[in-house]
DSSP file (Angstrom, degrees, kcal/mol; ACC not computed):
  #  RESIDUE AA STRUCTURE BP1 BP2  ACC     N-H-->O    O-->H-N    N-H-->O    O-->H-N    TCO  KAPPA ALPHA  PHI   PSI    X-CA   Y-CA   Z-CA
    1    1 A M              0   0    0      0, 0.0     3,-0.1     0, 0.0    25,-0.0   0.000 360.0 360.0 360.0 138.4  -76.8  171.2   17.2
    2    2 A D        -     0   0    0      1,-0.2     2,-0.1    24,-0.0     0, 0.0  -0.105 360.0 -54.3 -65.8 179.4  -74.7  174.1   18.5
    3    3 A E        -     0   0    0      1,-0.0    24,-0.5    23,-0.0     2,-0.5  -0.369  60.4-162.6 -61.1 132.0  -71.0  174.1   17.7
    4    4 A V        -     0   0    0     22,-0.1     2,-0.4    -3,-0.1    22,-0.2  -0.978   5.1-150.5-122.8 126.7  -69.4  170.9   19.0
    5    5 A K  E     -A   25   0A   0     20,-3.1    20,-2.8    -2,-0.5     2,-0.4  -0.768   9.2-150.6 -96.3 143.7  -65.7  170.5   19.5
    6    6 A M  E     -A   24   0A   0     -2,-0.4     2,-0.4    18,-0.2    18,-0.2  -0.941   8.8-168.9-115.8 132.8  -64.1  167.1   19.1
    7    7 A L  E     -A   23   0A   0     16,-2.9    16,-2.9    -2,-0.4     2,-0.4  -0.965   6.9-158.9-120.3 139.2  -60.9  166.0   20.9
    8    8 A V  E     -A   22   0A   0     -2,-0.4    14,-0.2    14,-0.2     2,-0.1  -0.958   5.7-145.8-121.8 131.3  -59.0  162.9   20.0
    9    9 A S        -     0   0    0     12,-2.7    69,-0.1    -2,-0.4     2,-0.1  -0.345  29.6 -98.7 -83.1 171.2  -56.7  160.9   22.2
   10   10 A C        -     0   0    0      1,-0.1    11,-0.5    -2,-0.1     2,-0.4  -0.280  57.7 -76.8 -74.1 173.8  -53.6  159.1   21.0
   11   11 A V        -     0   0    0     64,-0.7     2,-0.3    67,-0.3     9,-0.2  -0.635  58.4-175.3 -75.9 128.7  -53.9  155.4   20.5
   12   12 A V  E     -D   19   0B   0      7,-2.8     7,-3.0    -2,-0.4     2,-0.6  -0.934  23.3-126.4-126.5 151.6  -53.9  153.5   23.8
   13   13 A E  E     +D   18   0B   0     -2,-0.3     2,-0.4     5,-0.2     5,-0.2  -0.857  30.2 173.3 -99.9 126.4  -53.9  149.9   24.7
   14   14 A K  E >   -D   17   0B   0      3,-3.3     3,-1.8    -2,-0.6    -2,-0.0  -0.981  69.8 -15.7-134.4 122.4  -56.6  148.7   27.1
   15   15 A E  T 3  S-     0   0    0     -2,-0.4     3,-0.1     1,-0.3    -1,-0.1   0.855 129.2 -51.9  53.7  39.5  -57.2  145.0   27.9
   16   16 A G  T 3  S+     0   0    0      1,-0.3     2,-0.4     0, 0.0    -1,-0.3   0.537 118.3 107.2  76.6   8.9  -55.1  144.0   24.9
   17   17 A R  E <   -D   14   0B   0     -3,-1.8    -3,-3.3     2,-0.0     2,-0.6  -0.902  67.4-128.9-116.1 147.0  -57.0  146.2   22.4
   18   18 A K  E     +D   13   0B   0     -2,-0.4     2,-0.3    -5,-0.2    -5,-0.2  -0.847  40.0 169.0 -91.2 125.7  -55.9  149.4   20.8
   19   19 A I  E     -D   12   0B   0     -7,-3.0    -7,-2.8    -2,-0.6     2,-0.4  -0.908  28.8-147.2-135.6 162.5  -58.5  152.1   21.2
   20   20 A V  E     - B   0  41A   0     21,-2.1    21,-2.3    -2,-0.3     2,-0.5  -0.995  17.0-140.8-127.6 132.3  -58.9  155.8   20.7
   21   21 A R  E     - B   0  40A   0    -11,-0.5   -12,-2.7    -2,-0.4     2,-0.5  -0.825  15.5-164.3 -96.1 135.4  -61.1  157.9   23.0
   22   22 A V  E     -AB   8  39A   0     17,-2.4    17,-3.6    -2,-0.5     2,-0.4  -0.985   3.0-165.8-121.1 122.9  -63.1  160.6   21.2
   23   23 A S  E     -AB   7  38A   0    -16,-2.9   -16,-2.9    -2,-0.5     2,-0.5  -0.907   4.5-161.1-112.7 139.0  -64.6  163.5   23.3
   24   24 A F  E     -AB   6  37A   0     13,-2.8    13,-1.9    -2,-0.4     2,-0.4  -0.981  11.7-171.3-119.7 129.9  -67.3  165.8   22.0
   25   25 A L  E     +AB   5  36A   0    -20,-2.8   -20,-3.1    -2,-0.5     2,-0.3  -0.939   8.0 174.7-123.6 141.5  -67.8  169.1   23.9
   26   26 A R  E     + B   0  35A   0      9,-2.2     9,-3.6    -2,-0.4     2,-0.2  -0.989  41.4  31.5-146.4 135.6  -70.5  171.7   23.6
   27   27 A G  S    S-     0   0    0    -24,-0.5     2,-0.6    -2,-0.3     7,-0.2  -0.670  89.8 -44.7 117.1-172.5  -71.2  174.9   25.5
   28   28 A M      > -     0   0    0      5,-0.4     5,-1.7    -2,-0.2     4,-0.4  -0.878  32.1-161.7-105.6 119.6  -69.4  177.5   27.5
   29   29 A E  T > 5S+     0   0    0     -2,-0.6     3,-1.2     1,-0.2    -1,-0.2   0.885  94.4  57.5 -62.5 -39.5  -66.7  176.4   29.9
   30   30 A E  T 3 5S+     0   0    0      1,-0.3    -1,-0.2     2,-0.1    -2,-0.0   0.848 107.5  46.8 -62.4 -33.8  -66.9  179.8   31.7
   31   31 A E  T 3 5S-     0   0    0     -3,-0.2    -1,-0.3     2,-0.0    -2,-0.2   0.498 106.2-129.7 -85.0  -4.7  -70.6  179.2   32.4
   32   32 A R  T < 5S+     0   0    0     -3,-1.2    -3,-0.2    -4,-0.4    -2,-0.1   0.823  74.9 119.7  58.8  31.6  -69.9  175.7   33.6
   33   33 A S      < +     0   0    0     -5,-1.7     2,-0.6     2,-0.1    -5,-0.4  -0.406  35.2 154.4-122.2  55.7  -72.7  174.4   31.3
   34   34 A M        -     0   0    0     -7,-0.2     2,-0.3    -5,-0.1    -7,-0.2  -0.741  31.0-153.9 -91.6 121.2  -70.6  172.1   29.2
   35   35 A D  E     -B   26   0A   0     -9,-3.6    -9,-2.2    -2,-0.6     2,-0.3  -0.714  21.7-178.6 -86.5 144.8  -72.2  169.2   27.5
   36   36 A Y  E     -BC  25  50A   0     14,-2.3    14,-3.1    -2,-0.3    16,-0.4  -0.986  21.2-173.8-145.1 155.1  -70.0  166.3   26.8
   37   37 A A  E     -BC  24  49A   0    -13,-1.9   -13,-2.8    -2,-0.3     2,-0.5  -0.981  11.3-157.5-144.2 135.9  -70.0  162.9   25.2
   38   38 A E  E     +BC  23  48A   0     10,-3.2     9,-2.8    -2,-0.3    10,-1.6  -0.969  17.4 173.6-122.2 126.1  -67.1  160.4   25.3
   39   39 A G  E     -BC  22  46A   0    -17,-3.6   -17,-2.4    -2,-0.5     2,-0.4  -0.711  19.4-136.7-123.0 174.7  -66.8  157.6   22.7
   40   40 A I  E  >> -BC  21  45A   0      5,-2.1     4,-1.8   -19,-0.2     5,-1.3  -0.985  23.1-119.5-133.9 145.8  -64.3  155.0   21.7
   41   41 A L  E  45S+B   20   0A   0    -21,-2.3   -21,-2.1    -2,-0.4    24,-0.0  -0.953  87.1  32.0-121.2 146.1  -63.0  153.8   18.4
   42   42 A P  T  45S+     0   0    0      0, 0.0    -1,-0.2     0, 0.0   -23,-0.1  -0.971 122.9  55.3 -89.2   1.8  -62.8  151.4   16.5
   43   43 A D  T  45S-     0   0    0      2,-0.1    -2,-0.2     1,-0.1     3,-0.1   0.834  90.3-145.8 -63.7 -33.5  -66.2  150.5   18.2
   44   44 A G  T  <5 +     0   0    0     -4,-1.8     2,-0.3     1,-0.3    21,-0.3   0.852  50.7 129.2  71.3  35.7  -67.8  153.8   17.2
   45   45 A I  E   < -C   40   0A   0     -5,-1.3    -5,-2.1    19,-0.1     2,-0.5  -0.922  60.8-124.2-125.9 150.1  -70.0  154.0   20.3
   46   46 A I  E     -C   39   0A   0     -2,-0.3    -7,-0.3    -7,-0.2     3,-0.1  -0.809  24.6-178.0 -88.3 125.5  -70.6  156.7   22.9
   47   47 A V  E     +     0   0A   0     -9,-2.8     2,-0.3    -2,-0.5    -8,-0.2   0.626  67.7  16.1-100.2 -17.4  -69.8  155.2   26.4
   48   48 A K  E     +C   38   0A   0    -10,-1.6   -10,-3.2     2,-0.0     2,-0.3  -0.968  66.0 166.5-156.9 136.2  -70.7  158.3   28.5
   49   49 A S  E     -C   37   0A   0     -2,-0.3     2,-0.3   -12,-0.3   -12,-0.3  -0.998  14.8-171.0-154.0 154.8  -72.6  161.5   27.9
   50   50 A E  E    S+C   36   0A   0    -14,-3.1   -14,-2.3    -2,-0.3     3,-0.1  -0.944  76.7   7.0-148.2 119.9  -74.2  164.4   29.7
   51   51 A G  S    S+     0   0    0     -2,-0.3     2,-0.4     1,-0.3   -16,-0.1   0.211  94.7 109.9  96.4 -15.6  -76.4  167.1   28.1
   52   52 A F        -     0   0    0    -16,-0.4    -1,-0.3     1,-0.1   -16,-0.0  -0.762  68.4-123.2 -92.1 141.6  -76.7  165.5   24.7
   53   53 A S     >  -     0   0    0     -2,-0.4     4,-2.6     1,-0.1     5,-0.2  -0.284  28.0-105.9 -74.2 166.5  -80.1  164.0   23.7
   54   54 A E  H  > S+     0   0    0      1,-0.2     4,-2.1     2,-0.2     5,-0.1   0.882 123.8  52.2 -60.4 -37.9  -80.4  160.3   22.7
   55   55 A T  H  > S+     0   0    0      2,-0.2     4,-2.0     1,-0.2    -1,-0.2   0.920 109.5  48.8 -64.4 -43.7  -80.8  161.5   19.0
   56   56 A E  H  > S+     0   0    0      1,-0.2     4,-2.4     2,-0.2    -2,-0.2   0.909 108.9  52.8 -63.9 -41.3  -77.7  163.6   19.3
   57   57 A V  H  X S+     0   0    0     -4,-2.6     4,-2.4     1,-0.2    -1,-0.2   0.914 108.3  50.9 -59.4 -42.9  -75.8  160.7   20.7
   58   58 A Q  H  X S+     0   0    0     -4,-2.1     4,-2.4     1,-0.2    -1,-0.2   0.885 110.0  49.9 -59.2 -39.8  -76.8  158.6   17.8
   59   59 A K  H  X S+     0   0    0     -4,-2.0     4,-2.0     2,-0.2    -2,-0.2   0.868 109.4  51.0 -67.7 -36.2  -75.7  161.3   15.4
   60   60 A L  H  X S+     0   0    0     -4,-2.4     4,-2.5     2,-0.2    -2,-0.2   0.898 110.9  49.0 -65.0 -41.7  -72.3  161.5   17.2
   61   61 A E  H  X S+     0   0    0     -4,-2.4     4,-2.4     2,-0.2    -2,-0.2   0.918 111.1  49.7 -63.8 -44.4  -71.9  157.7   16.9
   62   62 A A  H  X S+     0   0    0     -4,-2.4     4,-2.5     1,-0.2    -1,-0.2   0.878 110.3  51.3 -60.6 -40.2  -72.8  157.8   13.2
   63   63 A Y  H  X S+     0   0    0     -4,-2.0     4,-1.9     2,-0.2    -2,-0.2   0.929 109.8  49.1 -62.0 -47.5  -70.2  160.6   12.8
   64   64 A M  H  < S+     0   0    0     -4,-2.5     4,-0.3     1,-0.2    -2,-0.2   0.926 114.0  45.6 -60.2 -44.9  -67.5  158.5   14.5
   65   65 A R  H >< S+     0   0    0     -4,-2.4     3,-0.9   -21,-0.3     4,-0.3   0.917 112.6  50.0 -65.7 -42.8  -68.3  155.5   12.4
   66   66 A A  H 3< S+     0   0    0     -4,-2.5    -1,-0.2     1,-0.2    -2,-0.2   0.797 122.4  33.0 -65.2 -29.5  -68.4  157.4    9.1
   67   67 A N  T 3X S+     0   0    0     -4,-1.9     4,-2.6    -5,-0.2     5,-0.3   0.129  81.5 120.9-114.0  18.1  -65.1  159.1    9.9
   68   68 A R  H <> S+     0   0    0     -3,-0.9     4,-2.8    -4,-0.3     5,-0.3   0.890  73.8  51.4 -47.5 -50.9  -63.4  156.3   11.7
   69   69 A K  H  > S+     0   0    0     -4,-0.3     4,-1.9     1,-0.2    -1,-0.2   0.914 113.7  43.5 -60.6 -45.0  -60.5  156.0    9.3
   70   70 A D  H  > S+     0   0    0      2,-0.2     4,-2.4     1,-0.2    -1,-0.2   0.908 114.4  49.5 -64.9 -43.6  -59.7  159.7    9.5
   71   71 A I  H  X S+     0   0    0     -4,-2.6     4,-2.2     2,-0.2    -2,-0.2   0.901 111.7  48.5 -64.2 -42.8  -60.0  159.9   13.3
   72   72 A L  H  X S+     0   0    0     -4,-2.8     4,-1.9    -5,-0.3    -1,-0.2   0.895 111.0  51.1 -64.4 -39.8  -57.8  156.8   13.8
   73   73 A K  H  X S+     0   0    0     -4,-1.9     4,-1.0    -5,-0.3    -2,-0.2   0.931 110.1  49.8 -61.8 -47.8  -55.2  158.4   11.4
   74   74 A Q  H >< S+     0   0    0     -4,-2.4     3,-0.6     1,-0.2     4,-0.4   0.898 110.0  51.0 -57.4 -44.5  -55.3  161.6   13.4
   75   75 A A  H >< S+     0   0    0     -4,-2.2     3,-1.1     1,-0.2   -64,-0.7   0.852 105.3  55.6 -66.3 -35.0  -54.8  159.6   16.7
   76   76 A K  H 3< S+     0   0    0     -4,-1.9    -1,-0.2     1,-0.2    -2,-0.2   0.749 103.1  56.5 -70.9 -21.6  -51.8  157.8   15.3
   77   77 A E  T << S+     0   0    0     -4,-1.0     2,-0.4    -3,-0.6    -1,-0.2   0.544  83.7 103.5 -86.3  -6.5  -50.1  161.0   14.6
   78   78 A I    <   -     0   0    0     -3,-1.1   -67,-0.3    -4,-0.4    -3,-0.0  -0.643  55.7-160.7 -82.3 126.8  -50.4  162.3   18.1
   79   79 A N     >  -     0   0    0     -2,-0.4     4,-2.4     1,-0.2     5,-0.2  -0.877   3.9-169.3-106.3  98.8  -47.1  162.1   20.1
   80   80 A P  H  > S+     0   0    0      0, 0.0     4,-2.3     0, 0.0     5,-0.2   0.848  83.5  52.1 -64.7 -32.8  -48.2  162.2   23.8
   81   81 A L  H  > S+     0   0    0      2,-0.2     4,-2.4     1,-0.2     5,-0.2   0.932 111.7  45.8 -69.2 -42.9  -44.7  162.7   25.2
   82   82 A R  H  > S+     0   0    0      2,-0.2     4,-1.7     1,-0.2    -1,-0.2   0.912 114.3  48.4 -63.7 -42.5  -44.0  165.6   22.9
   83   83 A N  H  X S+     0   0    0     -4,-2.4     4,-0.8     2,-0.2    -2,-0.2   0.883 112.2  49.8 -64.2 -38.8  -47.3  167.2   23.6
   84   84 A W  H  < S+     0   0    0     -4,-2.3     3,-0.5    -5,-0.2    -2,-0.2   0.924 112.0  47.0 -62.9 -45.9  -46.8  166.7   27.4
   85   85 A M  H  < S+     0   0    0     -4,-2.4    -1,-0.2     1,-0.2    -2,-0.2   0.776 116.2  43.6 -72.2 -27.1  -43.3  168.3   27.3
   86   86 A N  H  <        0   0    0     -4,-1.7    -1,-0.2     1,-0.2    -2,-0.2   0.549 360.0 360.0 -91.8  -7.1  -44.5  171.3   25.2
   87   87 A G     <        0   0    0     -4,-0.8    -1,-0.2    -3,-0.5    -2,-0.1   0.440 360.0 360.0 -79.1 360.0  -47.6  171.8   27.3
């Protein structure tokens, strides 16, 4: 796999559950050939993807599950209001 960037959302509540959205991006934004996959934790599943093969999606899901604790910790440290005001 080429270099893949991971973006993590803050913890959000949806339908009474606390979830974190995890996005994986690969490619060049300037060339408009960006592959992406969007997953959710704590489930550890990819819910939407474009440009990643089925095998790659399975690897991304395995990565999310293996690193669930660290990713959730990172998400809890995000302050969306501070980030929005400084952005």
